[in-house]
N, C-alpha and C positions, 0 to 999 in steps of 0.2 A: 580409404587410408585409415590405418589403426591409430588410435590415440596413444600417447605415451604410457598410460596406465595399462592399456591392453598389450602393448609391446613388452612392458615389464612382466606381465603375467606369463607371456610366452617364454621369456628368459627364465623366470623362476621355475616354470614347469619343466623346461629343458634341463636346467641344472639339477633339479630334483631327481630326474630320471637318468642322469648321466651315468653310464656304465664305466667305472674306473677299471684300469688294467688289473687283472687278477693277481699278477705277480707282486702287487703292492702288499698283499696280505693284510695284516692288521694296521699297516700304515694308512690304509684307506680311511680309517675312522677319523684321523686327525685332518685329513684332506677335506672330508665332508664337513667337519666342524668349522674349518676355516671358511668354507664356501657358504655355510648356512648362518654366518654371523650378522646377517642383515645388510644394510647398505642400500643405496637407491638404485643401483645397477645403471648409473647414468651412461657409462661407456657402451655397454651392450645395447641399451635402448637407442642410443644415438646411432649405433651401427645398423640396427634393424630399420630405424626410421629413414636413414640415408639410403639403404638398399631399396626400400619401397618407393621412395621419391625418385630413385634412379631407374625404376621399372622392374625390379625383381621382387618376387613374393618374399616377405620378411622371413618366412620359414627357411628359405634357401640360405639365408645369412646366419642362421642360428649357430652352426658350428663355429663360424668366425667370431660371432659376438660372444659366445661362451668362452672361446679361447682367449679373447681379450679380457674377460672377467677373471679367468684363471690366472693370467699374468698379473693383473691388478692385485688379486688376492695373494699371489706369491710375494709381491713387493711388500704388502702389508705384514704378512707373516714374518718376513725377514727384517723389516723395519722395526718390529716390536722386540726383537731379540736383545738380550743384555749387551751385546757388543755394539749395537747401534743405538736405538732410542730407549731401550730398557723399559718398555711399557708392559705392565702386567695386566692392563685392561684394554679391551678393544670393543667399542660400542656397547659398553655396559656389562660385559662379561669377561672372564679371564681370556687373555690373548692365547694364541695356540701354544706357544712355548710354556706359558704359565700353567696351562691345563694339562699338558702332556710331558713337560720336561723340555729342556733346551735341545737335546739331541734329536728328539722326535720332531720338535718344532722346525729345526733346520731341514730335516728330511721331508716334512710336509711342504715346505716352500719349494724344495727341489722337485717333488712329485707334481705339484701344481704347474710348475713351468713345463715339465716334460709332457704332462697331459695336455696342456695348451697346444703344444706343437703337434701332438698326435691328432688333435682335432682339426687344426687349421690345414694340416697336410692331407686331409681327406678330400680336398678339392683337387680336381685333375691337373690344373695348371699351377705353377710354382709361385705365382705373383703374391697370393695372400700370405703364404709362408714367409716370403722375403719381407713383405710389409711388416708383419708381426715381429720378425727377428730384428729388423732395423729399429723399430720402435722400442723394443725391449732393451736393446743395447743403448739407445739414447737415454732411456729412463735410468738405467744403471749408471751411465756416465753422469747424469744429473745428480743422482744420489751421491756419487763419489765427490763431485764438486761441492755438494752441500756439507758432507761430514768432514771434509778436509779444509773447508773455507777457502777454496781456490778458484771459485767461479770468477771469470773475468768481468761479469756484470750480471745484474739482476735478470735481465731479459734472457740471457743464455741459460741461466740456472733453471728458470721456470719453463722455458721452451722445451728443455730436455726432461726435467724431473716430472712435470705434470703434463705438458703439452703433447709429448710424443704419443701417449696412449689415446688422447682425444683425436689427434691427427690420424692415428691408425684406425680409430673407429670409423672414420669417414673413408679412409683409403681402402680398408678391407671391404667395405660395402661396395665401393666402386668396382673392385675386381670381381666380386660376386655377381654384380649386375652387368659385368662386361662393358663398362663405360670405356671407350677408347682413351688412351693416355692423353692425346692432345686436348680432349674435352674435360679433363679432370681439374684444371687449374682453379676455377671458381669454387668448386666443391672443397678442394684442399685449403683454399684461403679461408673458407668458412670454418673448417675444422681447427685451423691454427688459432683463429680468433676466439673460438669457443673454449679452447684449452686455457687461453689467457684469462678469459672472463671467469671461468670456474676458479682459477687460482686466486685472482684478486678478491672475488666474493668470499672465498674460503678464508683468506687473510682478514677480511673485514669482520667476519663472524668470530674469528679467533683472536682478533686484536694483534695480529702477527704480521710478518713479512712486509707487504706493501704499506700497511698501516704504520709500522715502525719507521720505515724509510721515507714515506711520503705524507703521513698524517691521514686521519680518517676521511676528511673531506676530499682530499686529492685522490685517495684510493677509490672512493666512490665515483669520482669523475672519470678515472681511468677505466673502471668497470663499465660505466655507461658508454664510453667511447668504444671499448672492445665489442660491446653488444651491438652498437650501431654499425661497426665494420662487419660484424658477422651477418647482420641483416642485409647490408649492402651487397655482400658476396652472394647471398641467396637470391637477391633480385637479378643477378646476372645469369641465373640458372633457368633454363627453359623447361621447367617441371613444376609439379605441385609440391611446394616446399612448406606447406602450411603447418605440418607437424614439426618440422625442424624449427620454424619460427616460434612455435609454442614452446619448444625446448629452450630456445634462447631466452624467451621471456621468463620461463620458470627458473632458469639458472640465475638470471639477473635479479629476480625478486626473492630468491630463497632466503630463509631465515634459520635453517638448521643444516 
């Protein structure tokens, strides 16, 4: 089993060598800029780790994992736009629109999304494509609820805005590994809890979200409970989930 750092290296190497569609012409520069902006690659690493735990070589899941990261990057590029968060910086450098202009920034996000589906549709069966499409739509729905302030509750907002891509990281890996649908339940339960854990810890680090609504101590308790439920889901899986357990521990303890 490959460690998270080894899986991340696979992801970085794959993304670095990714052949973008020639018809993008000069737009490809901004797409690569958005992709090379750093980040922990948590979602694609989770996808590869799940695929390997489920019995597939992680390399087979690379197109799906990369597609997931492209969707995540698309969401960040568009989130930074003046019409949404109006952020000129992303991870210590100019955001894509600030670097290339708003119009090119919009097109960069569009291209990332289209390239993601070009990748995921390289699998012979349609399941992975449907998984990614549903997750992307859920993420967009969550973003809408956030910017309009119309979320019915906190859980719905975060399950959509953040949780959908974490759930898809697991779901995509299951389809790549050809895990029968009746046996997917504990895996998917794990993915859902991991998305919640990531969001709560993110809020703790930023002093936002759950910290504002629940207080720092209660937010930490909720994060610990999400981690415990994620571990409990892994215990119901008849496979070597040691790397997934390591990912849970890393997300729970992260400080950046």
